[in-house]
C-alpha positions in Angstrom: 19.6 -6.1 2.7 15.9 -6.0 3.1 14.3 -2.5 3.3 11.8 -2.0 5.9 9.0 0.0 4.2 6.8 -0.1 7.2 9.4 1.8 9.1 10.1 4.3 6.5 6.3 5.2 5.9 6.0 5.6 9.6 8.9 8.0 9.9 7.7 10.0 6.8 4.2 10.4 8.6 5.6 11.5 11.6 8.0 14.0 9.8 4.9 15.5 7.9 2.9 16.0 11.2 6.1 17.8 12.7 6.2 19.9 9.7 2.5 20.8 9.8 2.7 21.7 13.6 5.9 23.8 12.9 4.0 25.8 10.0 1.1 26.4 12.4 3.5 28.1 14.9 5.0 30.2 12.3 2.4 31.1 10.2 -1.1 30.9 12.0 -1.5 34.5 12.8 -5.4 34.7 12.6 -7.8 33.7 15.2 -10.7 32.9 12.6 -10.4 29.3 11.9 -13.2 26.8 12.1 -13.4 23.2 12.9 -15.5 20.6 11.1 -17.3 17.7 12.5 -19.3 15.3 10.4 -19.8 11.6 9.3 -18.0 9.3 6.8 -19.6 6.5 4.8 -17.1 4.0 3.3 -17.1 1.1 0.6 -13.9 -0.6 0.1 -12.5 -3.6 -2.0 -9.7 -5.8 -0.1 -6.9 -8.1 -1.5 -5.9 -10.5 1.2 -2.3 -12.0 1.2 -2.6 -15.0 3.7 -0.7 -18.1 4.8 -3.4 -18.9 7.3 -3.1 -22.8 7.9 -6.0 -25.0 7.1 -5.8 -26.4 10.7 -4.8 -23.6 13.0 -2.1 -25.2 15.0 -0.7 -27.6 12.2 0.8 -25.0 9.3 2.2 -28.3 7.7 -1.1 -29.6 6.7 -1.5 -26.7 4.1 -2.3 -23.0 3.8 -5.2 -21.1 2.4 -4.8 -19.2 -0.9 -5.0 -15.5 -1.1 -8.5 -13.9 -1.5 -10.7 -11.0 -1.9 -13.5 -9.3 -0.2 -15.7 -6.3 -0.1 -16.2 -4.3 3.2 -17.7 -1.2 4.6 -17.3 1.2 7.4 -18.9 4.3 8.8 -17.8 6.6 11.7 -17.1 10.2 12.8 -14.5 12.6 11.1 -12.9 15.9 12.9 -11.1 18.2 10.8 -8.9 21.4 11.8 -7.1 23.6 9.6 -3.6 24.5 10.9 -2.0 26.2 7.8 -4.4 28.4 5.8 -6.0 26.5 3.2 -3.0 24.1 2.5 -3.0 21.7 5.5 -5.6 20.3 7.7 -5.6 17.6 10.3 -8.1 15.1 9.6 -8.9 12.3 12.3 -11.5 9.6 11.9 -13.1 7.3 14.2 -14.5 4.2 12.3 -16.4 0.8 12.7 -15.3 -1.5 9.8 -16.3 -4.8 8.8 -15.8 -7.3 6.0 -16.1 -11.1 5.5 -12.9 -13.2 5.1 -13.4 -16.3 2.5 -10.4 -18.1 1.7 -10.1 -21.6 -0.3 -7.6 -24.1 -1.1 -7.6 -27.7 -2.5 -5.6 -30.8 -1.6 -5.5 -33.9 -3.7 -2.7 -35.9 -1.9 -5.1 -38.4 -0.3 -5.7 -41.7 -2.2 -8.5 -43.7 -1.5 -9.6 -47.2 -2.9 -12.5 -47.5 -5.4 -13.6 -51.0 -5.4 -15.5 -50.7 -8.7 -12.1 -49.8 -10.5 -10.2 -52.0 -8.1 -7.6 -49.3 -7.8 -6.6 -46.3 -5.8 -7.3 -42.8 -7.3 -6.8 -39.3 -5.9 -9.4 -37.6 -3.9 -9.7 -34.0 -4.3 -10.7 -32.2 -1.1 -11.7 -28.4 -0.9 -11.1 -26.5 2.2 -13.1 -23.3 2.9 -12.3 -20.7 5.6 -15.0 -18.1 6.7 -15.2 -15.4 9.4 -17.0 -12.3 9.7 -14.8 -9.6 11.3 -15.4 -6.3 12.7 -12.6 -3.7 13.5 -12.7 -0.3 15.5 -10.3 2.0 13.4 -8.4 5.2 14.3 -7.1 7.2 11.3 -5.1 10.1 12.0 -4.1 11.9 8.6 -3.1 15.3 7.1 -5.2 16.8 4.1 -3.1 18.9 1.8 -4.9 21.4 -0.7 -2.2 22.6 -3.0 -4.3 25.1 -4.8 -6.8 27.3 -3.1 -9.2 27.8 -5.9 -9.4 24.1 -6.7 -11.1 22.0 -4.0 -9.1 18.9 -4.6 -7.1 17.4 -1.5 -4.6 14.8 -0.8 -5.0 12.7 2.4 -1.8 11.2 3.8 -2.2 9.2 7.0 -2.1 5.9 9.2 -4.8 3.5 10.2 -4.6 1.7 13.4 -7.3 -1.1 13.6 -8.2 -3.1 16.6 -10.8 -6.1 16.7 -14.2 -5.1 17.9 -14.8 -8.3 19.6 -13.2 -11.9 19.1 -15.0 -13.0 15.9 -15.7 -16.6 15.2 -14.2 -18.7 12.4 -15.1 -21.8 10.6 -13.2 -24.2 8.2 -15.1 -26.7 6.2 -13.8 -29.7 4.4 -15.7 -30.8 1.2 -15.1 -33.6 -1.4 -14.9 -31.9 -4.9 -14.1 -35.0 -6.9 -15.1 -37.6 -7.6 -18.3 -37.1 -6.0 -19.0 -40.8 -5.5 -17.2 -40.7 -2.2 -18.4 -39.5 1.2 -16.8 -39.1 4.5 -17.4 -41.3 7.6 -20.3 -39.0 8.7 -22.0 -39.9 5.3 -21.7 -36.4 4.1 -19.4 -34.7 1.1 -19.0 -31.5 3.3 -18.3 -31.0 7.0 -16.9 -28.5 9.4 -13.3 -29.7 10.6 -12.6 -26.7 12.8 -14.0 -23.7 14.3 -13.8 -21.4 17.2 -12.5 -17.8 18.3 -9.7 -16.1 16.4 -7.7 -15.4 19.6 -4.6 -14.2 17.5 -6.1 -11.1 15.9 -4.2 -8.2 17.0 -3.9 -4.4 16.1 -3.0 -3.9 12.5 -1.5 -0.8 11.0 -1.5 0.6 7.6 -0.5 3.7 5.6 -3.3 5.6 3.7 -2.9 7.7 0.8 -6.1 9.2 -1.0 -7.4 12.0 -3.1 -10.6 14.0 -2.4 -12.9 16.5 -4.0 -15.0 18.8 -1.8 -18.1 20.8 -2.6 -19.6 23.3 -0.4 -23.3 23.1 0.0 -23.7 26.2 1.8 -21.4 28.4 4.0 -21.0 25.8 6.9 -21.9 22.4 5.2 -19.4 20.6 2.8 -19.6 17.1 1.0 -16.5 15.3 0.0 -15.7 12.3 -2.1 -12.6 10.4 -1.9 -10.8 7.4 -3.5 -7.9 6.0 -1.7 -5.2 3.1 -1.3 -4.4 1.6 2.1 -1.0 -0.5 2.5 -0.7 -2.9 5.2 2.3 -2.4 7.4 2.0 -5.7 9.6 0.0 -8.8 9.8 -3.7 -9.0 11.2 -2.8 -11.8 13.2 -0.1 -12.5 15.7 1.0 -15.9 14.9 0.5 -16.3 11.0 1.0 -14.1 7.9 -2.3 -12.1 6.9 -1.9 -8.9 5.2 -4.7 -6.8 3.6 -4.4 -4.2 0.8 -7.3 -1.9 0.6 -8.9 0.0 -2.3 -11.9 2.1 -1.2 -14.2 5.1 -1.9 -16.0 7.0 0.7 -18.2 10.1 1.3 -18.1 12.5 4.1 -20.4 15.4 5.1 -19.1 18.1 7.6 -20.4 21.1 9.4 -18.1 24.0 10.3 -18.2 25.2 13.9 -16.4 28.5 15.1 -13.6 28.1 17.5 -13.0 29.7 20.8 -11.0 32.2 19.7 -13.6 33.6 17.1 -16.4 33.4 19.8 -14.1 35.7 22.3 -13.6 38.2 19.3 -17.4 38.3 18.7 -17.9 39.6 22.4 -15.8 42.6 22.1 -17.6 45.4 23.8 -18.8 48.2 21.4 -17.5 52.1 22.1 -20.0 54.3 23.8 -22.6 56.3 21.8 -21.9 59.6 20.7 -23.8 62.6 22.8 -27.2 63.4 21.5 -27.4 66.4 19.2 -30.3 68.8 18.5 -32.5 67.8 15.5 -32.0 69.8 12.4 -35.1 71.9 11.5 -34.1 72.7 7.8 -36.7 71.4 5.4 -34.9 69.5 2.6 -37.1 68.5 -0.5 -37.2 64.8 -0.9 -36.8 63.6 -4.7 -38.2 60.2 -5.4 -36.5 58.6 -8.4 -38.7 56.8 -10.7 -37.7 53.3 -11.2 -38.7 52.0 -14.4 -39.7 48.4 -14.7 -37.9 46.3 -17.3 -39.7 46.1 -20.6 -41.2 42.7 -21.7 -42.3 41.7 -25.1 -44.7 39.2 -25.9 -44.0 36.5 -28.6 -46.7 34.3 -29.5 -46.3 31.0 -30.8 -49.0 28.7 -32.7 -48.1 25.1 -33.7 -49.7 22.8 -35.9 -51.0 19.6 -34.0 -48.8 16.6 -33.7 -50.4 13.4 -35.2 -49.5 10.1 -33.7 -50.9 6.7 -34.1 -51.4 4.4 -30.7 -51.3 0.6 -31.2 -52.1 -2.0 -28.7 -49.1 -4.4 -28.4 -48.6 -7.9 -27.1 -45.0 -9.1 -27.2 -43.5 -12.2 -26.2 -39.6 -12.5 -25.4 -38.6 -16.3 -25.5 -35.8 -17.2 -23.3 -32.0 -18.0 -24.2 -31.2 -20.4 -21.7 -27.3 -20.0 -21.9 -25.0 -18.3 -19.2 -21.5 -17.3 -20.7 -18.2 -17.2 -18.9 -14.9 -15.6 -19.5 -12.0 -17.7 -20.6 -10.7 -20.1 -17.9 -13.1 -18.7 -15.5 -16.3 -20.0 -13.4 -17.0 -16.5 -11.8 -20.6 -15.3 -12.8 -20.4 -12.1 -14.6 -21.9 -9.2 -12.9 -24.8 -8.6 -15.6 -26.4 -11.7 -14.5 -26.4 -11.0 -10.7 -26.7 -7.1 -10.7 -30.7 -7.3 -10.9 -31.3 -9.5 -7.8 -34.5 -8.1 -6.5 -36.5 -8.8 -3.3 -39.7 -8.8 -4.8 -38.9 -9.8 -8.2 -41.9 -10.0 -10.6 -41.1 -10.9 -14.3 -44.3 -9.2 -15.4 -42.6 -6.0 -14.6 -39.6 -6.4 -16.7 -38.7 -3.9 -19.3 -39.5 -4.2 -22.8 -35.8 -5.1 -23.9 -34.6 -8.5 -24.9 -31.2 -8.2 -23.5 -32.4 -6.8 -20.2 -34.8 -9.6 -19.8 -31.9 -12.2 -20.7 -29.8 -10.7 -17.9 -32.5 -11.6 -15.6 -32.5 -15.3 -16.8 -31.5 -16.7 -13.5 -33.9 -14.6 -11.5 -36.7 -15.6 -13.9 -35.8 -19.4 -13.6 -35.1 -19.2 -10.0 -38.6 -17.5 -9.5 -40.2 -20.2 -11.3 -38.6 -23.1 -9.5 -39.3 -21.5 -6.2 -43.0 -21.3 -7.0 -43.4 -25.1 -8.3 -41.2 -27.5 -6.2 -42.1 -30.1 -8.9 -40.2 -28.4 -11.6 -36.6 -29.6 -12.1 -33.6 -28.7 -14.3 -30.4 -29.8 -15.5 -27.4 -27.4 -15.4 -24.7 -28.4 -18.0 -21.2 -26.9 -18.1 -19.1 -26.6 -21.1 -15.7 -25.1 -22.4 -14.6 -24.1 -25.7 -12.4 -27.4 -25.9 -9.2 -25.3 -26.0 -9.1 -23.0 -22.9 -7.1 -25.5 -20.9 -4.9 -28.2 -22.4 -5.3 -30.7 -19.7 -8.9 -33.0 -20.2 -9.4 -33.5 -16.6 -8.8 -29.8 -15.8 -11.2 -28.8 -18.5 -14.1 -31.0 -16.9 -13.3 -29.5 -13.4 -13.9 -26.2 -14.9 -17.3 -27.3 -16.5 -18.3 -28.6 -13.3 -17.2 -25.3 -11.5 -19.2 -23.2 -14.0 -22.3 -25.4 -13.5 -21.9 -25.2 -9.7 -21.9 -21.5 -9.8 -25.4 -21.2 -11.4 -26.5 -23.9 -8.9 -25.2 -21.8 -6.0 -26.8 -18.8 -7.4 -30.3 -20.3 -7.5 -29.9 -21.9 -3.9 -28.5 -19.0 -2.3 -30.8 -16.3 -3.8 -33.9 -18.4 -4.4 -33.7 -21.0 -1.8 -34.2 -23.6 -4.5 -34.1 -27.4 -3.3 -30.9 -29.1 -4.4 -33.1 -31.9 -5.5 -34.5 -29.8 -8.0 -30.9 -29.3 -10.0 -28.9 -31.7 -11.4 -25.3 -31.0 -12.2 -23.7 -32.3 -15.6 -20.1 -31.5 -16.7 -19.3 -31.8 -20.3 -16.3 -30.6 -22.7 -17.7 -28.9 -25.8 -21.6 -28.2 -26.6 -23.2 -30.4 -29.0 -24.5 -27.4 -31.0 -21.3 -25.5 -30.8 -20.3 -22.2 -32.8 -17.4 -22.9 -35.2 -13.9 -22.1 -33.4 -12.6 -20.7 -36.5 -14.1 -17.5 -35.3 -12.8 -15.9 -32.0 -16.5 -15.2 -31.4 -17.1 -18.7 -31.5 -14.9 -19.9 -28.5 -16.8 -17.0 -26.4 -20.0 -18.6 -27.3 -18.9 -22.1 -26.4 -17.7 -21.4 -23.0 -21.2 -21.4 -21.4 -23.7 -23.1 -19.1 -26.8 -24.6 -20.8 -30.0 -24.9 -18.5 -32.2 -27.7 -19.8 -35.7 -29.2 -18.3 -38.3 -31.7 -19.5 -41.0 -29.1 -18.0 -42.1 -26.7 -20.5 -43.2 -24.2 -17.8 -39.5 -23.4 -17.1 -39.0 -21.9 -20.7 -42.4 -20.4 -21.4 -41.7 -16.9 -22.9 -41.9 -13.6 -21.0 -45.2 -12.1 -22.3 -45.9 -8.3 -21.8 -49.5 -7.8 -22.7 -51.7 -4.9 -23.9 -49.0 -2.2 -23.7 -49.0 0.9 -26.0 -46.7 2.0 -28.9 -46.8 5.2 -30.5 -45.8 5.9 -34.2 -45.1 9.5 -35.0 -47.0 10.4 -38.1 -46.0 14.0 -38.5 -43.0 14.6 -40.4 -42.7 18.1 -39.3 -44.3 20.9 -37.2 -45.3 24.3 -38.6 -44.8 27.0 -36.2 -46.1 30.5 -36.6 -44.6 33.4 -34.7 -46.5 36.8 -33.9 -45.6 39.7 -31.7 -47.4 43.1 -31.0 -44.8 44.8 -29.1 -41.9 44.6 -31.8 -41.3 44.5 -35.3 -38.2 42.4 -35.2 -37.1 40.0 -32.3 -33.8 38.1 -32.3 -34.4 34.5 -31.7 -31.5 33.0 -29.7 -32.6 29.2 -29.5 -35.6 26.8 -30.1 -36.2 23.5 -28.6 -38.6 20.7 -28.7 -38.8 18.6 -25.3 -35.5 20.6 -24.2 -33.6 19.4 -27.5 -32.4 22.1 -29.8 -34.1 22.2 -33.2 -32.7 25.2 -34.9 -30.9 28.4 -34.4 -31.2 31.8 -36.4 -30.5 35.4 -36.1 -33.6 37.3 -36.9 -37.4 37.1 -37.0 -39.5 39.6 -38.7 -43.1 40.1 -39.8 -42.2 39.1 -43.4 -41.1 35.8 -42.0 -43.5 34.4 -39.4 -43.5 30.8 -40.0 -40.8 28.1 -39.0 -40.9 24.3 -40.0 -39.4 21.9 -37.2 -38.5 18.7 -39.0 -39.1 15.7 -36.8 -35.9 13.4 -37.0 -35.2 10.2 -35.4 -33.7 11.8 -32.1 -37.0 13.8 -31.6 -39.2 10.7 -32.6 -37.4 8.8 -29.3 -37.9 11.8 -27.1 -41.6 12.4 -28.0 -42.2 8.6 -27.7 -40.6 8.9 -24.2 -42.7 11.9 -22.9 -46.0 10.3 -24.2 -45.2 7.1 -22.6 -44.7 8.8 -19.5 -47.8 11.0 -20.0 -45.8 14.3 -20.3 -46.8 17.2 -22.5 -44.9 17.9 -25.7 -43.5 21.4 -25.3 -41.9 23.9 -27.7 -39.8 26.7 -26.1 -38.2 29.7 -27.6 -35.4 31.9 -26.1 -35.4 35.5 -27.7 -34.0 38.8 -27.1 -35.9 41.8 -26.7 -35.2 45.3 -25.3 -31.5 44.0 -24.4 -32.9 41.3 -22.3 -33.2 37.5 -22.8 -36.7 36.2 -22.7 -38.6 32.9 -22.8 -41.8 31.6 -24.0 -43.1 27.9 -24.1 -46.2 26.3 -25.6 -47.6 22.8 -25.0 -48.1 21.1 -28.4 -51.4 19.7 -29.0 -51.6 16.0 -29.6 -53.9 14.4 -32.3 -54.0 10.8 -31.2 -55.4 8.1 -33.7 -56.1 4.6 -32.4 -55.0 1.6 -34.6 -57.7 -0.3 -36.1 -55.4 -3.4 -35.6 -53.8 -5.1 -32.8 -50.4 -6.3 -33.0 -48.6 -9.5 -31.3 -45.0 -10.2 -31.8 -42.7 -13.0 -31.1 -39.0 -13.3 -31.5 -38.3 -16.9 -32.0 -35.2 -18.0 -30.6 -32.7 -20.0 -30.2 -31.3 -20.7 -33.5 -27.8 -22.0 -32.8 -24.9 -21.1 -35.1 -25.6 -21.8 -38.8 -28.8 -23.7 -38.1 -32.3 -22.9 -39.3 -34.1 -25.9 -38.1 -37.0 -25.3 -35.6 -36.1 -27.0 -32.4 -38.3 -29.0 -29.8 -38.5 -25.8 -27.4 -39.3 -23.5 -30.5 -41.9 -26.0 -31.7 -43.9 -25.7 -28.2 -43.6 -21.9 -28.2 -45.0 -21.7 -31.6 -48.0 -24.1 -30.7 -48.9 -22.0 -27.9 -48.4 -18.7 -29.9 -50.5 -19.9 -32.9 -53.4 -20.9 -30.7 -53.4 -17.5 -28.8 -52.6 -15.1 -31.5 -53.4 -16.3 -35.1 -57.1 -15.6 -35.8 -59.2 -15.9 -38.9 -58.5 -12.7 -40.1 -55.0 -12.2 -39.0 -52.1 -11.3 -41.2 -48.7 -12.6 -40.6 -45.3 -11.1 -41.2 -42.0 -13.2 -40.8 -38.7 -11.6 -40.9 -35.5 -14.0 -40.4 -32.0 -12.5 -39.5 -28.4 -13.6 -38.6 -25.7 -12.4 -36.7 -22.4 -10.7 -38.2 -20.4 -14.1 -38.5 -20.0 -15.3 -42.0 -20.3 -14.0 -45.7 -23.2 -11.4 -46.2 -24.6 -13.7 -49.1 -24.5 -16.7 -47.0 -26.3 -15.0 -44.2 -28.9 -13.6 -46.5 -29.7 -17.2 -47.6 -29.6 -18.6 -43.8 -32.1 -15.8 -42.8 -34.5 -16.8 -45.6 -34.2 -20.4 -44.7 -35.0 -19.4 -41.1 -38.1 -17.7 -42.1 -39.1 -20.4 -44.6 -38.8 -23.1 -41.8 -41.0 -21.0 -39.4 -43.8 -20.3 -42.1 -43.8 -23.9 -43.1 -44.2 -25.0 -39.3 -46.9 -22.4 -38.7 -48.9 -23.6 -41.9 -48.5 -27.3 -40.6 -50.6 -26.1 -37.4 -52.9 -23.7 -39.1 -53.6 -24.2 -42.8 -55.6 -21.2 -43.2 -52.9 -18.9 -41.9 -52.2 -15.9 -44.2 -48.7 -14.7 -44.8 -48.3 -11.2 -46.1 -44.4 -11.1 -46.0 -41.7 -14.2 -45.5 -38.2 -12.3 -45.9 -34.8 -13.0 -44.8 -32.6 -9.8 -44.2 -29.5 -11.3 -43.2 -27.3 -9.1 -40.9 -28.4 -5.8 -42.5 -30.3 -4.5 -39.8 -28.6 -5.4 -36.6 -30.8 -5.0 -33.2 -28.3 -6.1 -30.8 -24.6 -5.4 -30.0 -22.8 -8.3 -31.8 -19.6 -7.9 -29.6 -21.4 -10.0 -26.9 -22.3 -13.8 -27.1 -25.9 -13.1 -26.1 -26.3 -10.2 -28.5 -25.2 -12.5 -31.6 -27.4 -15.2 -30.1 -30.2 -13.0 -30.2 -29.6 -11.6 -33.8 -30.2 -15.4 -34.8 -33.9 -14.9 -34.7 -37.2 -14.9 -36.6 -39.6 -12.2 -35.7 -43.3 -13.1 -36.3 -45.7 -10.2 -36.2 -49.5 -11.0 -36.4 -51.6 -8.0 -37.2 -55.3 -8.6 -36.1 -58.4 -6.3 -36.8 -60.0 -5.1 -33.5 -63.7 -6.1 -33.2 -65.7 -3.0 -32.5 
């Protein structure tokens, strides 16, 4: 026996409404309620379960697969309490929209290949797209179980009707092999489009949880997470149901209802008859109001000594994009920073953040020079799918994902991009490590144009070194012999707590630890004061005094230029062609006659510590030897391998491990005065 969930949910909703109105008739004994009117903004994630046919009137030709989409809505909300704080009617009128995109593949068509003199299967990919807008009515009840906790449960229904008849389009595309074309000489064409006449009214059940916060007596803001379950199909002739997960924000304003307005118009009683004035003279005693006592606490600090150094830093590019197992979906980190006015010279001083902008960097460079070309090569780990043909399809899909991003977001001409599908990388990470498989599931970007992979160079910025190990604080007070110090802070960071200050102990030493160094560096870079604050207790009152610390800034007599040389592939120390080109430019621009060079090699966490120490030393020595071949007079102060003893990046990610396989080259050059 089939259970009709839609009827059960509808019946429960109606019963709840009846209970609410019955409660109002029984318990609503006051006339002081207020209704609320406001706006609601919504963002949602949709799970579409569909059997839409590829050709609308011919379902036997195949159906599209389930899909997902993001949507949004906005509109008005009206609320009215019917049972004290417990139950409120919540009615919403919304305009909602989302894009419906479904795909499917068919390989039942065989075509003759004259080169192979045989027939082979043709893989066709079908895409359905439509932009859909709805007008929605959502009656619901808000239930707040506890009066003092502003958490509410929303139970209701959604009735949605198409705002207008949307257009839809179905395209057919040759996915494989790419040597064939349709009779119209294309590999992708539209086979069906028109109006979606079969869209009808859809119904859903809604359950959500809200948290409300009062901004003032009348205004209230709420945030909600909700779940929406479909009760029928969106179309009249095919199965298409949408489950929705969403969040929304509402802001409402409370209005007095008519009953309260009537109450406010009650005529006051007549004034009492006038009385003769009392001529008795009563002396007036004015009480003396004592002002709160304050104590002055003077604080004098020793100056903060800092060293300012001018830095030029180059961040070479890691041209690898990594994918999850059996997936060709671009990870969020690579696409979250899409900017309308992207400028690579404004990127932050952080290698991983620059790496996550890799596609924007390459897209920006390709768009500025139409003659530049790249090769996008997809790879697998060789094991994630057993079937060889399916693995090649996956590598091609991964490469196409990168190409689509560049074409869509940067309007890159397809002629600038070549797609290549291979199985495993030539320089792969050993699969004996789980991390190795994750690193081999990638797309590599190659080019014969060196301009594509020029490092990101951030020039002439300032770095600050804190020379002071501590600050000597001297306290004094002319008002009191003793003051209870409650708390001391430097840049709003607690540095110590003690119980008593007296004239016999007037000095406090504040040690500058690593956390304070970060805080001080940040404030100096932002041009803010370094502040010391003291909370103390005097005359039974909490008081505060704050002073700005004097900064003695010294300027370094040397300028530093840094280059983090990558990419060293797994277990490799040879300088590859890209790094050779980078080093040539770096030597000509950075190493002067009086420069001193420091080279530090490092590795990731994979492998034994002793072996990694040796490998990092080989990387440092290989870099030194190549630099010497370019400049025989170069002076090297330090050439050292440190293995994985000082990891700068998170080695739980493929990019973090690659950026640890590096050589830091630091060139120190005296500033000519």
